[in-house]
KEMIMAR-115086 format. One line per 10 residues: number of its first residue (from 1); their letters; for each residue z, y, x of C-alpha. Coordinates in nm, 4 decimals. Layout:
<atoms>
NUM) a) Z,Y,X ~ ...;
</atoms>
This chain:
<atoms>
1) mnctiiteee) 5.8017,6.1325,-12.5828 ~ 5.6974,5.7634,-12.6004 ~ 6.0327,5.5589,-12.6205 ~ 5.9995,5.1770,-12.5606 ~ 6.1811,4.9730,-12.8024 ~ 6.3559,4.6751,-12.6213 ~ 6.4298,4.3994,-12.8861 ~ 6.7157,4.1797,-12.8765 ~ 6.5547,3.8480,-12.7500 ~ 6.3841,4.1138,-12.4793;
11) llspylillk) 6.7419,4.1441,-12.3515 ~ 6.8368,3.8158,-12.3017 ~ 6.5720,3.7420,-12.0786 ~ 6.5392,3.9582,-11.7472 ~ 6.1756,3.9006,-11.6575 ~ 6.0694,4.0077,-11.9903 ~ 6.2348,4.3264,-11.8835 ~ 6.0902,4.3311,-11.5688 ~ 5.7192,4.2305,-11.6689 ~ 5.7729,4.5327,-11.9374;
21) slslipffhy) 5.8911,4.7704,-11.6694 ~ 5.6181,4.6742,-11.4181 ~ 5.3399,4.7649,-11.7301 ~ 5.4408,5.1068,-11.7347 ~ 5.3770,5.1656,-11.3862 ~ 5.0024,5.3788,-11.3928 ~ 4.7433,5.0816,-11.2251 ~ 4.6606,5.4003,-10.9364 ~ 5.0003,5.3160,-10.7682 ~ 4.8535,4.9507,-10.7742;
31) lfflvlaill) 4.5719,5.0318,-10.6151 ~ 4.7180,5.2751,-10.3565 ~ 4.9907,4.9935,-10.2286 ~ 4.7216,4.7492,-10.2102 ~ 4.4717,4.9321,-10.0130 ~ 4.8285,5.0231,-9.7743 ~ 4.8867,4.6492,-9.7501 ~ 4.5330,4.5658,-9.6355 ~ 4.5388,4.8401,-9.4048 ~ 4.8791,4.7167,-9.2847;
41) flylfleihf) 4.7313,4.3521,-9.2597 ~ 4.4742,4.4497,-9.0490 ~ 4.6648,4.6846,-8.8341 ~ 4.8932,4.3756,-8.7246 ~ 4.6352,4.1644,-8.7554 ~ 4.3400,4.3340,-8.5386 ~ 4.5891,4.5234,-8.3112 ~ 4.4685,4.8251,-8.4011 ~ 4.5948,5.0786,-8.1938 ~ 4.6097,5.4830,-8.1515;
51) prsdpisltf) 4.2806,5.6039,-7.8947 ~ 4.4720,5.7458,-7.6073 ~ 4.3610,5.7842,-7.2661 ~ 4.5367,5.5241,-7.0111 ~ 4.5365,5.4970,-6.6564 ~ 4.4086,5.2425,-6.4503 ~ 4.6801,5.0615,-6.2802 ~ 4.6002,4.9263,-5.9376 ~ 4.7763,4.5855,-5.7719 ~ 4.6800,4.5936,-5.4000;
61) npnselcqfi) 4.8035,4.5264,-5.0337 ~ 4.9347,4.8333,-4.9264 ~ 4.8847,4.7589,-4.5622 ~ 4.5414,4.6810,-4.5947 ~ 4.3174,4.9677,-4.4675 ~ 3.9957,4.7982,-4.6417 ~ 4.2141,4.8534,-4.9596 ~ 4.2785,5.2004,-4.8898 ~ 3.9487,5.3085,-4.8186 ~ 3.8173,5.1520,-5.1660;
71) vskcrllhgr) 4.0870,5.3135,-5.3456 ~ 4.0678,5.6660,-5.2113 ~ 3.6551,5.6474,-5.2265 ~ 3.6455,5.4974,-5.5665 ~ 3.6989,5.7993,-5.8280 ~ 3.6808,5.5618,-6.1646 ~ 3.9794,5.4122,-6.0216 ~ 4.1845,5.6938,-6.0432 ~ 4.1448,5.8297,-6.3917 ~ 4.1938,5.6802,-6.6968;
81) yfptiwlssp) 3.9484,5.4415,-6.9426 ~ 3.9517,5.6136,-7.3161 ~ 3.7737,5.3594,-7.5697 ~ 3.5178,5.4350,-7.8395 ~ 3.7539,5.5970,-8.1320 ~ 3.6570,5.3700,-8.4088 ~ 3.6514,5.0787,-8.1539 ~ 4.0604,5.0982,-8.0932 ~ 4.1345,4.7109,-8.0940 ~ 4.0665,4.4722,-7.8507;
91) hlqtaflslf) 3.8940,4.2456,-8.1480 ~ 3.6905,4.5546,-8.2381 ~ 3.5997,4.5882,-7.9117 ~ 3.4744,4.1991,-7.8581 ~ 3.2997,4.1298,-8.1969 ~ 3.1173,4.4869,-8.1654 ~ 2.9475,4.3411,-7.8575 ~ 2.9099,3.9766,-7.9804 ~ 2.7461,4.1284,-8.2738 ~ 2.5695,4.4630,-8.1984;
101) gnsptfcykr) 2.5874,4.5421,-7.8082 ~ 2.4048,4.8292,-7.7685 ~ 2.1880,4.7229,-7.4880 ~ 1.8913,4.8770,-7.3440 ~ 1.5608,4.7089,-7.3846 ~ 1.3859,4.5753,-7.1011 ~ 1.1888,4.2854,-6.9655 ~ 1.3075,4.0897,-6.6224 ~ 1.0713,3.8722,-6.3830 ~ 1.1623,3.4920,-6.3904;
111) nlfqatdggt) 1.1484,3.2293,-6.0827 ~ 1.2681,2.8810,-6.1224 ~ 1.4810,2.7583,-5.8471 ~ 1.4638,2.3950,-5.7932 ~ 1.7880,2.2453,-5.6811 ~ 1.8212,1.9242,-5.4731 ~ 1.9266,1.6891,-5.7415 ~ 1.6568,1.7869,-5.9721 ~ 1.8138,2.0425,-6.1824 ~ 1.6337,2.3809,-6.2487;
121) ialdwlmhsd) 1.8090,2.7467,-6.2488 ~ 1.6410,3.0083,-6.4124 ~ 1.6818,3.3307,-6.1800 ~ 1.6156,3.6594,-6.3828 ~ 1.5138,3.9777,-6.1392 ~ 1.5357,4.3154,-6.2199 ~ 1.3899,4.5497,-5.9458 ~ 1.4598,4.9112,-5.9285 ~ 1.1013,4.9870,-5.8715 ~ 1.0695,4.8338,-6.1989;
131) vvdgisqvvn) 1.2768,5.0737,-6.3903 ~ 1.1820,5.4571,-6.3548 ~ 1.3230,5.7340,-6.5922 ~ 1.5065,5.5099,-6.7555 ~ 1.1986,5.2872,-6.9014 ~ 1.1543,4.9498,-6.7669 ~ 0.7998,4.8663,-6.6451 ~ 0.7110,4.4879,-6.5721 ~ 0.5385,4.4512,-6.2758 ~ 0.2858,4.2056,-6.1892;
141) gstpgndrtp) 0.3054,3.9602,-5.8532 ~ 0.6267,3.7973,-5.6792 ~ 0.9361,3.9611,-5.6105 ~ 0.9344,4.1755,-5.3340 ~ 1.0011,4.0209,-4.9652 ~ 1.1999,4.0821,-4.7350 ~ 1.3403,4.4552,-4.7635 ~ 1.6901,4.6241,-4.7118 ~ 1.7153,4.6720,-5.0693 ~ 2.1510,4.5989,-5.2054;
151) iaivvpglts) 2.1015,4.2588,-5.4344 ~ 2.3472,4.2104,-5.7231 ~ 2.3640,3.8364,-5.8557 ~ 2.5009,3.8314,-6.1322 ~ 2.7043,3.5230,-6.2788 ~ 2.7763,3.5511,-6.6412 ~ 3.0266,3.3814,-6.8817 ~ 3.0710,3.0726,-7.1409 ~ 2.7198,2.9921,-7.2724 ~ 2.6017,3.3391,-7.1674;
161) dstaayikhl) 2.2742,3.4334,-7.0328 ~ 2.0390,3.6976,-6.8971 ~ 1.9938,3.8332,-7.2696 ~ 2.3510,3.8575,-7.3340 ~ 2.4030,4.2501,-7.4145 ~ 2.7061,4.3000,-7.1215 ~ 2.4679,4.1629,-6.8688 ~ 2.1839,4.3863,-6.9648 ~ 2.4118,4.7098,-6.9184 ~ 2.5052,4.5874,-6.6103;
171) afrlakegwn) 2.1527,4.5007,-6.4868 ~ 2.0169,4.8077,-6.6352 ~ 2.2440,5.0367,-6.4750 ~ 2.2622,4.8904,-6.1413 ~ 1.8524,4.8719,-6.1075 ~ 1.8608,5.2328,-6.2147 ~ 2.1036,5.3567,-5.9306 ~ 1.8607,5.1606,-5.6768 ~ 1.9755,4.8290,-5.6745 ~ 1.7828,4.4940,-5.7464;
181) vvvsnhrglg) 1.9663,4.2811,-5.9886 ~ 1.9077,3.8963,-6.0360 ~ 2.1138,3.6668,-6.2864 ~ 2.1775,3.3351,-6.2044 ~ 2.1348,3.1625,-6.5251 ~ 2.3640,2.8420,-6.5897 ~ 2.1961,2.4789,-6.5728 ~ 2.0572,2.4766,-6.9614 ~ 2.0574,2.8133,-7.0305 ~ 1.7770,3.1191,-7.0494;
191) gisltsdcvy) 1.5455,2.9053,-7.2601 ~ 1.5356,2.5779,-6.9642 ~ 1.6076,2.2349,-7.0217 ~ 1.8406,2.0305,-6.8076 ~ 1.6274,1.8733,-6.5514 ~ 1.9286,1.6335,-6.3923 ~ 2.2191,1.4954,-6.5603 ~ 2.4044,1.7836,-6.3844 ~ 2.5469,2.0228,-6.6256 ~ 2.7533,2.3303,-6.5284;
201) nagwtedlrk) 3.1531,2.3779,-6.6177 ~ 3.4060,2.6560,-6.4987 ~ 3.4711,2.5009,-6.1300 ~ 3.1099,2.4176,-6.0683 ~ 3.0589,2.6191,-5.7829 ~ 2.8076,2.4127,-5.5900 ~ 2.5009,2.6395,-5.7967 ~ 2.6598,2.9835,-5.7105 ~ 2.6223,2.8770,-5.3467 ~ 2.2782,2.6950,-5.3174;
211) vidhihsqfp) 2.1530,3.0472,-5.4920 ~ 2.3380,3.2821,-5.2713 ~ 2.1980,3.0864,-4.9606 ~ 1.8861,3.1159,-5.0900 ~ 1.8266,3.4556,-5.1991 ~ 2.0345,3.5320,-4.8582 ~ 1.7268,3.3433,-4.6825 ~ 1.4222,3.5249,-4.9168 ~ 1.5913,3.8519,-4.8098 ~ 1.8317,3.8506,-4.4973;
221) eaplfavgts) 1.8072,4.2192,-4.4342 ~ 1.9359,4.2995,-4.7832 ~ 2.3091,4.3279,-4.8254 ~ 2.3997,4.1069,-5.0983 ~ 2.6830,4.1242,-5.3455 ~ 2.7985,3.9112,-5.6444 ~ 2.9521,4.0039,-6.0005 ~ 3.1383,3.7448,-6.1756 ~ 3.1820,3.8106,-6.5837 ~ 3.4240,3.5716,-6.8028;
231) iganvlvkyl) 3.3950,3.1859,-6.6501 ~ 3.1176,3.3245,-6.4048 ~ 3.4067,3.5613,-6.2445 ~ 3.6376,3.2139,-6.2370 ~ 3.3433,3.0366,-6.0712 ~ 3.2593,3.3301,-5.8612 ~ 3.6523,3.3457,-5.7148 ~ 3.6404,2.9782,-5.6634 ~ 3.3539,3.0042,-5.4418 ~ 3.4940,3.3099,-5.2302;
241) gehgtdtplv) 3.7923,3.0857,-5.2124 ~ 3.6565,2.8042,-5.1001 ~ 3.4097,2.9293,-4.8592 ~ 3.6305,3.1917,-4.6955 ~ 3.4352,3.4233,-4.4445 ~ 3.1566,3.1755,-4.4616 ~ 2.9508,3.3371,-4.6723 ~ 2.6652,3.5791,-4.6707 ~ 2.8266,3.8048,-4.9558 ~ 2.9219,4.1715,-4.8398;
251) gatavcspwd) 3.1724,4.2449,-5.1542 ~ 3.2193,4.0632,-5.4969 ~ 3.3487,4.2224,-5.8626 ~ 3.5254,3.9666,-6.1249 ~ 3.5560,4.0941,-6.4706 ~ 3.7873,3.9329,-6.7142 ~ 3.8514,3.6407,-6.5129 ~ 4.0164,3.3526,-6.7040 ~ 4.2066,3.2888,-6.3764 ~ 4.4192,2.9834,-6.5385;
261) llicdrfinr) 4.2249,2.7995,-6.7499 ~ 4.5321,2.5926,-6.9115 ~ 4.7335,2.9001,-6.9833 ~ 4.4420,3.0551,-7.1476 ~ 4.3630,2.7367,-7.3313 ~ 4.7274,2.7442,-7.4723 ~ 4.6958,3.1236,-7.5162 ~ 4.3815,3.0800,-7.7021 ~ 4.5814,2.8143,-7.9612 ~ 4.8658,3.0285,-7.9826;
271) klvqklydrv) 4.7574,3.2748,-8.2705 ~ 4.5261,3.2419,-8.5735 ~ 4.3091,3.5761,-8.4285 ~ 4.3059,3.3562,-8.1043 ~ 4.2224,3.0425,-8.2799 ~ 3.8731,3.2072,-8.4633 ~ 3.7834,3.2802,-8.1037 ~ 3.8333,2.9201,-8.0047 ~ 3.6248,2.8446,-8.2410 ~ 3.3409,3.0537,-8.2034;
281) ltvglqgyaq) 3.3430,2.9425,-7.8419 ~ 3.3044,2.5704,-7.9710 ~ 3.0451,2.6142,-8.2049 ~ 2.8344,2.8090,-7.9248 ~ 2.9273,2.4426,-7.6975 ~ 2.8362,2.2222,-7.9550 ~ 2.4824,2.4282,-8.0123 ~ 2.4295,2.4683,-7.6314 ~ 2.5064,2.0496,-7.6426 ~ 2.2576,2.0112,-7.9704;
291) lhhsvisria) 1.9861,2.1816,-7.7388 ~ 2.0258,1.9506,-7.5196 ~ 2.0810,1.6323,-7.6751 ~ 1.8198,1.3838,-7.4923 ~ 2.0335,1.4358,-7.2147 ~ 2.3996,1.5356,-7.2808 ~ 2.4325,1.2361,-7.5562 ~ 2.3832,1.0106,-7.2777 ~ 2.5980,1.1200,-7.0196 ~ 2.8982,1.2330,-7.3100;
301) dwegikksrs) 3.0641,1.1481,-7.6266 ~ 2.8044,1.2594,-7.8611 ~ 3.0013,1.1359,-8.1762 ~ 3.3465,1.3376,-8.0219 ~ 3.1245,1.6477,-7.9282 ~ 2.9974,1.6884,-8.3203 ~ 3.3720,1.6712,-8.4908 ~ 3.4689,1.8989,-8.1953 ~ 3.7048,2.1921,-8.3630 ~ 3.8286,2.3550,-7.9908;
311) vrefdnyatr) 3.7052,2.4230,-7.6779 ~ 3.9683,2.1646,-7.5587 ~ 3.8226,1.9064,-7.7878 ~ 3.4678,1.9497,-7.6709 ~ 3.5924,1.9571,-7.2688 ~ 3.7485,1.6253,-7.3619 ~ 3.4672,1.4932,-7.4657 ~ 3.1651,1.6102,-7.2911 ~ 3.2886,1.8135,-6.9829 ~ 3.5185,1.5537,-6.8636;
321) lvakfettdt) 3.3078,1.2974,-6.8875 ~ 3.0657,1.4612,-6.6788 ~ 3.2375,1.6208,-6.4256 ~ 3.4186,1.2784,-6.4117 ~ 3.7723,1.4351,-6.4308 ~ 4.0693,1.1951,-6.5677 ~ 4.2042,1.4053,-6.8114 ~ 4.1331,1.7617,-6.9649 ~ 4.4310,1.8884,-6.7894 ~ 4.3225,1.7901,-6.4633;
331) yyrhsssaqf) 4.0096,1.9411,-6.4970 ~ 4.1721,2.2684,-6.6140 ~ 4.3891,2.2474,-6.2860 ~ 4.1236,2.1697,-6.1048 ~ 3.8515,2.4432,-6.1862 ~ 4.1114,2.7123,-6.2129 ~ 4.0380,3.0224,-5.9953 ~ 4.3620,3.1315,-5.9215 ~ 4.4251,2.8955,-5.6563 ~ 4.1911,3.0289,-5.4687;
341) vgnvavpllc) 4.2625,3.3869,-5.4093 ~ 4.4366,3.3589,-5.0923 ~ 4.1792,3.2324,-4.9478 ~ 3.9346,3.5235,-5.0381 ~ 3.8309,3.6771,-4.7556 ~ 3.5441,3.9222,-4.8618 ~ 3.6079,4.2542,-5.0240 ~ 3.6777,4.1823,-5.4170 ~ 3.7344,4.4055,-5.7072 ~ 3.9268,4.2240,-5.9938;
351) isalddpvct) 3.9257,4.3879,-6.3613 ~ 4.1136,4.2666,-6.6418 ~ 4.1889,4.4049,-6.9872 ~ 4.5716,4.3290,-7.0521 ~ 4.4631,4.3281,-7.4458 ~ 4.2146,4.0663,-7.3675 ~ 4.1985,3.8338,-7.6742 ~ 4.0161,3.5363,-7.4386 ~ 4.1546,3.5803,-7.1296 ~ 4.5538,3.6221,-7.1491;
361) reaipwdecr) 4.7245,3.8575,-6.8995 ~ 4.9594,3.5863,-6.8344 ~ 4.6923,3.4060,-6.6112 ~ 4.6376,3.6921,-6.4054 ~ 4.7826,3.6012,-6.0327 ~ 4.9543,3.9395,-5.9618 ~ 5.1171,3.8297,-5.6097 ~ 4.8114,3.6679,-5.4962 ~ 4.5731,3.9534,-5.5478 ~ 4.8891,4.1499,-5.4018;
371) gnknivlatt) 4.9101,3.9645,-5.1197 ~ 4.5464,3.9828,-4.9945 ~ 4.4221,4.2291,-4.7923 ~ 4.0786,4.1812,-4.9062 ~ 4.1077,4.2337,-5.3472 ~ 4.1828,4.5100,-5.5761 ~ 4.3271,4.4352,-5.8862 ~ 4.2271,4.6851,-6.1214 ~ 4.3776,4.6523,-6.5154 ~ 4.4056,4.8712,-6.8326;
381) thgghlayye) 4.5668,4.8575,-7.1450 ~ 4.2964,4.8042,-7.3737 ~ 3.9343,4.7147,-7.3361 ~ 3.8922,4.3559,-7.4889 ~ 3.6932,4.0900,-7.3519 ~ 3.4042,4.2092,-7.1746 ~ 3.3694,4.5040,-7.3452 ~ 3.4841,4.8544,-7.2363 ~ 3.3205,5.0411,-7.4922 ~ 3.3551,5.4198,-7.4148;
391) gitatgmwwv) 3.2324,5.7070,-7.5794 ~ 3.1672,5.8056,-8.0106 ~ 2.8145,5.6068,-8.0201 ~ 2.9412,5.3215,-7.7711 ~ 2.6580,5.3219,-7.5618 ~ 2.8208,5.2750,-7.2472 ~ 3.0986,5.0351,-7.0761 ~ 3.3614,5.1921,-6.8173 ~ 3.3262,4.8647,-6.6240 ~ 2.9541,4.8300,-6.5955;
401) ravqeyfevl) 3.0068,5.2391,-6.4237 ~ 3.3120,5.0917,-6.2346 ~ 3.1206,4.8060,-6.0682 ~ 2.8636,5.0163,-5.9983 ~ 3.0501,5.2708,-5.7943 ~ 3.2304,5.0134,-5.6215 ~ 2.9579,4.8780,-5.4949 ~ 2.8180,5.1678,-5.4049 ~ 3.1962,5.3286,-5.1852 ~ 3.1612,4.9410,-5.0209;
411) lsspyadrkq) 2.7770,4.9534,-4.9610 ~ 2.8749,5.3145,-4.7754 ~ 3.1865,5.1587,-4.5674 ~ 3.1979,5.0477,-4.2224 ~ 3.2742,4.7130,-4.3619 ~ 2.9193,4.6708,-4.4709 ~ 2.7844,4.7503,-4.1487 ~ 3.0119,4.4902,-3.9631 ~ 2.9186,4.2313,-4.2325 ~ 2.5160,4.3040,-4.1653;
421) ktqiileple) 2.5454,4.2872,-3.8004 ~ 2.7361,3.9338,-3.8406 ~ 2.5077,3.6649,-3.7919 ~ 2.5187,3.3725,-4.0675 ~ 2.3424,3.0513,-3.9581 ~ 2.1707,2.8867,-4.2670 ~ 2.1353,2.5518,-4.3318 ~ 1.7744,2.4493,-4.4200 ~ 1.7661,2.4550,-4.7837 ~ 1.5953,2.1385,-4.9530;
431) ssidqgpyiv) 1.5655,2.3532,-5.2531 ~ 1.2842,2.5448,-5.3871 ~ 1.1530,2.8165,-5.5863 ~ 0.8586,2.6366,-5.8368 ~ 0.6374,2.7746,-6.1042 ~ 0.7230,3.1127,-6.0775 ~ 0.7226,3.4215,-6.1137 ~ 0.7413,3.4384,-6.4607 ~ 0.7406,3.7279,-6.6640 ~ 1.0583,3.7473,-6.9083;
441) dtgeegmvaa) 1.0695,3.8886,-7.2420 ~ 1.4255,3.9219,-7.4679 ~ 1.2979,3.9159,-7.8044 ~ 1.5113,3.9856,-8.1196 ~ 1.6054,3.6701,-8.1674 ~ 1.7383,3.6424,-7.8270 ~ 1.4527,3.3869,-7.7255 ~ 1.2802,3.3906,-7.4108 ~ 0.9700,3.4192,-7.3986 ~ 0.8175,3.2786,-7.0624;
451) aasevetara) 0.4551,3.2948,-6.9066 ~ 0.3458,3.1599,-6.5931 ~ 0.1295,3.3684,-6.3453 ~ -0.0143,3.3075,-5.9924 ~ 0.1453,2.9918,-5.9652 ~ -0.0620,2.8575,-5.6558 ~ 0.0054,3.1796,-5.4269 ~ 0.3684,3.1559,-5.4964 ~ 0.3855,2.8250,-5.3781 ~ 0.1901,2.9234,-5.0681;
461) naeeensaqt) 0.3832,3.2032,-4.9747 ~ 0.7110,2.9466,-5.0283 ~ 0.5644,2.7416,-4.8012 ~ 0.5029,3.0035,-4.5446 ~ 0.8639,3.1664,-4.5982 ~ 1.0256,2.7739,-4.5566 ~ 0.7961,2.7360,-4.2142 ~ 0.9241,3.0857,-4.1103 ~ 1.2916,3.0334,-4.2101 ~ 1.3142,2.6655,-4.0007;
471) ertsyhlhkd) 1.1937,2.8411,-3.6968 ~ 1.4654,3.1147,-3.7670 ~ 1.7135,2.8606,-3.8186 ~ 1.6547,2.6491,-3.5345 ~ 1.6368,2.9482,-3.2844 ~ 2.0103,3.0285,-3.4284 ~ 2.1664,2.7066,-3.4311 ~ 2.0477,2.6800,-3.0581 ~ 2.1853,3.0297,-2.9568 ~ 2.5273,3.0199,-3.1940;
481) ntrqgynsli) 2.6111,2.6848,-3.2630 ~ 2.9351,2.6695,-3.0444 ~ 3.0217,3.0412,-3.1737 ~ 2.9886,2.9591,-3.5215 ~ 3.1781,2.5952,-3.5040 ~ 3.4229,2.7720,-3.3413 ~ 3.4375,3.0311,-3.5975 ~ 3.4455,2.7497,-3.8526 ~ 3.7691,2.5949,-3.7194 ~ 3.9310,2.9295,-3.6088;
491) gplmnrvdql) 3.9115,3.0871,-3.9842 ~ 4.1070,2.9067,-4.2123 ~ 4.3737,2.9234,-3.9671 ~ 4.3860,3.2667,-3.9417 ~ 4.3859,3.2839,-4.2958 ~ 4.6853,3.0704,-4.3007 ~ 4.8581,3.2756,-4.0265 ~ 4.7903,3.5984,-4.2304 ~ 4.9687,3.4319,-4.5836 ~ 5.2369,3.3319,-4.3462;
501) srysrksvwl) 5.2707,3.7222,-4.2205 ~ 5.2299,3.8591,-4.5454 ~ 5.6619,3.8512,-4.6072 ~ 5.6813,4.0386,-4.2757 ~ 6.0491,4.0334,-4.1225 ~ 6.2637,3.9058,-4.4412 ~ 6.0340,3.5636,-4.4165 ~ 6.1533,3.5639,-4.0182 ~ 6.4825,3.5764,-4.0399 ~ 6.5027,3.3330,-4.3194;
511) layiaivttw) 6.2904,3.0701,-4.1220 ~ 6.5664,3.1509,-3.8379 ~ 6.8484,3.0990,-4.0699 ~ 6.7053,2.7580,-4.2416 ~ 6.6170,2.6235,-3.8691 ~ 7.0010,2.6783,-3.7291 ~ 7.1471,2.5638,-4.0603 ~ 6.9733,2.2586,-4.0578 ~ 6.9646,2.1779,-3.6304 ~ 7.3501,2.2280,-3.6483;
521) pllgpallls) 7.4804,1.8875,-3.7301 ~ 7.3350,1.7521,-3.4321 ~ 7.3532,2.0427,-3.1839 ~ 7.6394,2.2075,-3.3136 ~ 7.8736,1.9381,-3.1420 ~ 7.6770,1.9389,-2.8224 ~ 7.7096,2.2944,-2.8009 ~ 8.0866,2.2837,-2.8823 ~ 8.1686,2.0532,-2.5933 ~ 7.9184,2.2572,-2.3470;
531) ikkrftrlik) 8.1623,2.5519,-2.4499 ~ 8.4906,2.3914,-2.4168 ~ 8.3961,2.2281,-2.0596 ~ 8.3106,2.5499,-1.9186 ~ 8.6099,2.7442,-2.0751 ~ 8.7932,2.4658,-1.9366 ~ 8.6262,2.4810,-1.5226 ~ 8.7287,2.8802,-1.5928 ~ 9.0855,2.8024,-1.6906 ~ 9.1125,2.5579,-1.3619;
541) n) 8.9641,2.8321,-1.1433;
</atoms>
């Protein structure tokens, strides 16, 4: 047996005794506790959870026949979401989406939409006819004319375009199931330069309105649907709330919307891991600004953009100035879609993950969604930001399947038939398609290569379509002008009446009580005097 001899000096120093004792512990034990500490740190930092199948939580108005129909038909909304086992963390899910994606490979066909202010928007199409047995084939020529194939308009997130992995997952799935898909890239994205001083932001809905109206004029017989993701979801919901029933959309879906930009701004600066997301988003915005340096440096504070260390700082030096807001908070409040939820008048499915590391659950407008008879809010315990990977190989995304099923159910519903029969009068479009079509190939570096073809033919067809559209518009204006004006006036009024009626009988009695209490000081003495006179006459008689 080895005996350790402790000298008199060591007895006088407790630290020496402690070091001597620690030296007797085997190195393997130290290594074990180090690995255990690292795993514990990663577990807490990455918010790793035990893999399990969680039910989908649905929030909707129980008195809405539309919501009841949608919920009863959508099997996935009644099911459970089981995340990929080795991605059992919101941060692992989100990071895997950004770094790898596992997206399908295909090519878009591109049209360029010229806005009235000179700006250029890239519309990337993936047609159902282009996808055969899971393999995308590029078809020469322009996009098909008027047909009844349903169209899904996709609005990407912040600094994302049609090449983003989650966009490609969605586009390929819908196209394979019989849909024509068009991705409306934000200005300056998708390999297109900024051609005006107008830059997109989280509350800019004008581009989306013009794109939707343009596509509706090109495909008047096709049912139109829209999908917004992240910031694109905020833009879509804000557009729906601004226009109410005055939209050609049959239905829409908002996936991982930030809802309230001010709350999300505070959330993303709360913890260390959230600050990492904030920094990554800032770098992406700075890259966007650097890509369009010649324009942005002239209309924004370029020195402030370069030294920005957060999204809020970038918005203060760039977005706020370009959009002409006094403060950053004013921009956030004005652009948040939560305040427009009550005015949404078309079927809307909202999907959010409660563990979303970017768009916090604190911003979800639960009561507003429950009060609107057109909205179904589906929340999951896990999923990350726009990820929702499922399966052992993480090749599928749950929200993509949910969106496709929701659109199919809505398309077959009686509401879709009523929407198609309703005549929507379009104002003459001053925008036009220019230099299209394009064939877009997404390379390994994520860059978009565009090659022009049949430009003159496309321009001639565009002129003929514009002429025919003018005749149709003139006819509709002459026939339905009075009815449309009446609908535009009565629509907002009916929305307000519907909002007031949500509180049912309790609100009516509460209003009656308030009326009695507030008017009693004036009407009370008169009423008492009248009763007193009647009582006096009764006694005399």
